[in-house]
C-alpha positions in Angstrom: 108.9 91.3 85.3 105.8 89.0 85.3 105.5 88.2 89.2 105.4 92.1 89.6 102.5 92.4 87.0 100.8 89.3 88.5 100.8 90.6 91.7 99.3 94.2 90.2 96.5 92.0 89.0 96.3 90.1 92.1 96.3 93.2 93.8 94.1 95.2 92.0 91.2 92.3 92.0 91.8 91.9 96.0 91.1 95.5 96.3 87.6 95.7 94.0 86.9 92.5 96.0 87.4 94.8 98.8 85.4 97.7 97.7 82.6 95.4 96.7 82.4 93.8 100.4 82.2 97.2 102.1 79.6 98.4 99.4 77.6 95.9 100.4 78.0 95.9 103.7 77.2 99.6 103.8 74.1 99.0 101.8 72.4 96.3 103.8 73.6 96.8 107.2 74.2 99.9 110.1 76.4 99.1 112.3 78.7 101.1 114.2 81.0 98.0 114.3 83.4 97.9 111.2 81.7 94.9 110.0 83.0 95.2 106.2 86.7 95.7 107.9 86.4 92.4 109.5 84.8 90.1 106.6 87.1 91.3 104.1 90.0 90.0 106.5 88.5 86.9 107.3 87.9 86.2 104.0 91.5 86.8 103.1 92.7 84.5 105.6 90.5 81.8 104.6 91.7 82.4 100.9 95.5 82.4 102.0 94.7 79.5 104.5 93.2 77.5 101.4 95.6 78.3 99.0 98.9 77.7 101.0 97.1 74.7 103.5 95.5 72.7 100.7 97.0 74.1 97.2 100.5 74.2 98.3 102.5 72.1 96.0 100.9 73.7 93.2 101.2 77.7 94.1 104.3 77.7 96.1 106.2 76.0 93.7 104.3 78.1 90.8 106.3 81.8 91.7 103.3 83.6 89.4 100.4 81.9 90.6 101.8 82.6 94.7 102.0 86.6 93.1 98.6 86.4 92.2 97.1 84.9 94.5 99.2 85.5 98.0 100.8 88.7 97.9 98.6 90.1 95.1 95.0 88.9 95.7 95.2 88.6 99.6 97.3 91.5 100.3 95.0 94.2 98.2 91.7 91.9 100.2 93.2 92.7 103.6 93.9 95.5 105.5 95.5 95.9 108.8 95.5 99.6 108.1 91.6 100.0 108.1 91.4 97.4 110.7 93.9 100.0 112.8 92.2 103.4 111.8 88.5 102.1 112.5 89.7 100.8 115.5 91.1 104.0 116.9 88.3 105.4 115.8 86.5 103.2 118.0 88.2 104.4 120.9 88.0 108.0 120.3 84.2 107.8 119.8 83.6 105.8 123.5 82.6 102.8 121.5 84.7 100.9 123.8 83.0 97.2 123.8 83.2 97.6 119.7 86.9 98.5 119.9 87.7 95.6 122.1 85.4 93.4 120.2 86.9 94.1 117.0 90.7 93.9 118.2 89.3 90.2 119.9 87.3 89.2 117.3 90.1 89.9 114.1 92.8 88.4 116.0 91.0 85.2 117.0 89.4 84.8 113.9 92.4 85.3 112.0 95.0 83.7 113.5 92.7 80.6 114.0 91.9 80.5 110.5 95.0 80.6 109.0 96.6 78.0 112.2 94.1 75.1 111.6 93.7 75.4 108.1 97.2 75.3 107.5 97.9 72.8 110.3 99.3 70.0 108.2 101.2 72.6 105.5 102.7 75.5 107.9 103.6 78.8 105.9 
């Protein structure tokens, strides 16, 4: 039951952080490119990689902490479904170059972050 509560709290905090980034980007930038989602996904990958790569012994051996940060916060903060929807909308609206850039930047950046920051400690 404790892990469920930790996932709930972490997911809520991650979702609020994602919403905050979305509000900040929309109020400060006018882009066709889905910058808020890209930033959320990249920051989530950085948090996950740092937690797993640097603090792996403490986090991965503590189920509650892993549930809070890795599953809850990072799961609530990142969003593959929004990335997918926004990319399809870019294609549908004729913004093919932005759609392709979104795919390439998102996948390259997120996989690269996880690969390089967890190099010595595979997930």
